[in-house]
C-alpha positions in Angstrom: 121.0 111.2 81.0 119.3 114.1 81.7 122.3 116.3 83.9 124.9 115.2 80.8 122.6 117.2 79.0 120.9 114.8 76.6 117.8 116.8 74.9 114.6 116.1 76.5 113.1 114.7 73.0 115.5 112.5 73.0 115.5 111.2 76.3 111.6 110.6 76.3 111.8 109.1 72.8 114.0 106.5 73.8 112.2 106.1 77.7 109.1 105.5 75.3 110.5 103.4 73.3 112.6 101.0 76.2 108.4 101.3 77.5 106.9 99.9 74.6 109.8 97.3 74.1 108.9 96.0 77.9 105.2 94.9 77.0 105.9 91.2 75.6 108.5 90.7 77.7 105.8 90.1 80.6 104.9 86.6 79.8 105.3 83.2 81.0 104.0 82.4 77.5 107.5 82.4 75.9 109.9 80.4 77.2 113.4 80.2 76.3 114.9 81.7 73.0 119.0 81.0 73.1 120.9 83.2 71.5 118.3 86.1 72.0 118.5 85.5 76.0 122.0 86.5 75.7 121.9 89.5 74.3 118.1 90.8 74.6 115.7 91.3 77.9 113.5 88.2 77.4 110.8 87.0 78.9 112.8 84.2 80.6 115.3 86.7 82.2 112.8 89.4 82.7 110.5 86.6 84.8 113.6 86.5 86.7 113.7 90.5 87.5 110.1 90.1 89.6 110.6 87.6 91.3 110.6 86.5 95.1 113.1 83.6 95.1 116.5 84.0 96.9 118.1 84.4 93.4 116.1 86.3 91.6 116.8 89.2 93.7 119.0 92.5 92.6 118.9 90.9 89.7 118.3 91.5 85.2 117.6 95.3 85.3 117.9 95.5 81.8 115.2 97.0 79.4 115.8 96.3 76.2 119.8 94.7 76.5 121.0 92.1 78.9 124.4 93.0 78.4 124.7 95.7 80.9 123.3 93.4 83.4 126.3 90.6 82.0 128.7 93.3 82.3 128.0 94.6 85.4 127.4 91.2 88.0 123.8 91.7 88.0 122.4 89.0 85.8 121.2 85.4 86.6 119.1 83.1 84.5 116.1 81.8 84.9 116.1 78.4 87.3 114.2 75.4 85.4 112.4 73.3 87.9 112.7 76.4 90.1 108.6 78.2 90.2 109.3 81.8 90.4 107.1 83.7 93.0 106.1 87.6 91.4 105.6 90.6 94.0 107.5 92.1 96.8 109.0 89.8 100.1 106.6 92.5 101.8 103.0 91.5 100.6 101.2 95.0 100.0 97.7 94.4 101.4 96.0 97.1 99.3 94.3 97.5 96.3 94.9 101.7 96.6 97.2 102.3 93.4 98.6 105.4 95.4 100.0 103.0 98.5 100.9 100.8 96.4 103.5 103.8 94.3 104.1 104.9 97.7 104.4 102.3 100.4 108.3 101.3 99.8 109.6 105.1 100.6 107.8 104.8 104.1 109.3 101.7 104.7 112.6 103.4 103.5 112.1 105.7 105.7 111.1 103.7 109.0 114.0 101.4 108.5 116.5 104.8 108.0 115.5 106.3 111.7 115.8 102.8 113.3 119.6 102.0 112.1 122.3 103.1 114.0 124.9 105.3 112.5 125.0 107.3 109.5 126.7 104.7 107.3 123.7 102.2 108.1 121.3 105.0 107.6 122.5 106.1 104.1 122.8 102.2 103.7 119.5 101.6 103.7 119.0 103.8 100.3 121.9 103.8 98.4 123.1 99.7 99.4 122.3 96.9 97.8 120.0 94.4 99.5 121.8 93.1 102.6 123.3 96.6 103.1 126.9 97.3 102.4 128.1 94.3 104.5 127.6 91.4 102.2 124.9 90.1 104.7 122.6 87.2 103.1 119.2 88.4 102.9 116.7 86.4 105.1 115.7 82.9 102.6 112.2 82.8 101.0 110.1 80.2 101.3 107.5 80.0 98.3 105.3 77.3 100.4 104.1 80.0 103.3 103.7 82.9 100.5 100.1 84.2 100.6 98.8 86.3 97.4 96.8 89.1 98.9 92.6 88.4 98.0 89.9 89.6 99.2 87.1 87.5 98.6 84.7 90.1 96.8 81.1 88.8 95.6 81.2 88.2 91.7 78.7 91.3 91.2 80.9 93.5 92.9 84.0 92.1 91.1 81.7 92.4 87.6 81.0 96.3 88.6 85.0 96.5 89.3 85.7 95.1 85.4 83.1 97.4 83.5 84.0 100.5 85.6 87.8 99.8 85.0 86.6 99.4 80.9 84.9 102.4 81.0 88.3 104.3 82.6 89.9 103.2 79.8 89.2 105.8 77.2 89.3 108.2 79.8 92.5 108.1 80.4 93.9 107.3 76.9 91.9 111.1 76.5 93.5 112.5 79.2 96.8 111.6 78.1 95.9 112.9 74.5 94.8 116.2 75.7 97.3 116.7 78.8 99.2 118.8 77.0 96.9 121.1 75.8 95.3 121.7 79.0 95.9 124.4 81.5 97.6 122.9 84.1 94.9 122.7 86.7 92.7 121.4 84.5 94.9 118.7 83.5 95.7 118.2 87.4 92.3 118.0 88.4 91.5 115.1 85.2 94.9 113.2 86.4 93.3 113.8 89.7 89.9 112.0 89.1 91.2 109.3 87.6 93.4 108.5 90.2 90.3 108.7 93.1 88.3 106.5 90.6 91.0 103.7 91.2 91.1 104.5 94.3 87.5 104.0 95.3 87.4 100.8 92.9 90.1 99.3 95.2 88.3 100.2 98.5 85.5 97.9 97.2 87.6 95.0 96.2 89.1 95.4 100.0 85.6 96.0 101.7 86.0 99.0 102.7 83.0 100.5 104.6 83.0 103.4 103.5 84.1 102.4 99.8 80.0 101.8 98.3 79.1 105.0 99.1 81.6 106.9 97.7 81.5 105.3 94.5 78.0 105.5 94.1 78.6 109.3 94.6 81.7 109.0 92.5 79.6 107.6 89.4 76.8 109.4 89.9 78.7 112.6 90.0 80.7 112.1 87.0 77.8 110.8 85.3 75.8 114.0 85.4 78.8 116.1 85.1 79.5 114.6 81.7 75.5 114.9 80.8 75.7 118.4 81.7 78.9 119.7 79.9 79.2 121.0 76.9 82.8 120.2 76.5 84.5 117.4 78.6 88.3 118.3 78.6 88.2 120.1 75.2 85.8 116.5 73.5 82.8 117.7 73.0 80.7 114.3 73.1 77.3 114.1 70.9 74.2 114.0 72.6 73.4 110.2 73.1 76.6 109.4 74.1 75.7 111.9 77.3 72.8 110.6 78.3 73.7 107.0 77.8 77.1 107.9 80.2 74.5 109.7 82.8 72.2 106.3 82.7 75.2 104.1 83.3 76.6 107.0 86.0 73.0 106.9 88.0 72.4 102.6 87.4 75.8 102.1 88.8 75.5 104.6 91.9 71.4 102.9 92.4 73.1 99.4 91.9 75.8 99.9 94.5 73.2 101.1 96.8 70.3 98.4 96.8 72.2 95.8 95.4 76.1 96.4 96.3 77.7 94.8 99.0 81.4 95.3 100.3 84.3 92.3 99.9 85.2 90.3 103.2 88.6 91.3 104.2 89.3 87.8 105.2 92.6 86.5 102.9 92.6 83.5 100.4 95.7 81.7 99.7 
């Protein structure tokens, strides 16, 4: 659409409508919807899109209308009696959001380097699963599938949940003011949010450095928020500033005094 000259405002508006629509289809609480399943993307046919099961691979890409998948041969109905295992065939085994967004490009690069011949190398990036040879993909056995779930202590899980809850208004504020901030400030704000997510994920993964890094982060953010007269365009009232300082220093104290890292042992 962008290459064809569609105006950016239309492009962004359509994208936002598409993303907002997709919010409700990510659920197991809604079953089949009859005629609606045949025209629109619904929870039933979108569950297939996220499945690892053999029949789910490369299917149901639609955002709002499922008609396009029906037209181009990528539609399949959800099967009754076969549990869908969500996720990707190669487990990520990480809570790092940066690695979660980039790891597959690393895998593709490695596969392309190992492939023999230019057509096979190009096929890694452009061909459907199985390549241009129509070779069947490897069978998925749901009985052997294990989710990545390090055994984090209960108090540590509550700590991470609290910090993510605190991060929500910061993320919302960052999105709201991003277009008004100088690029360097906007990138700094966004980088701080990403670093926060990386540190919290590392805590749950049991990384040895995570406790100290997270303690330094919450203390630094608490101090900076308290002493700054302007938080990226937001003038916080004094009670909020000092309350956040206490939360940051208290969180750092908890981590250094009582916090324990998660075990790296995997649970099914």
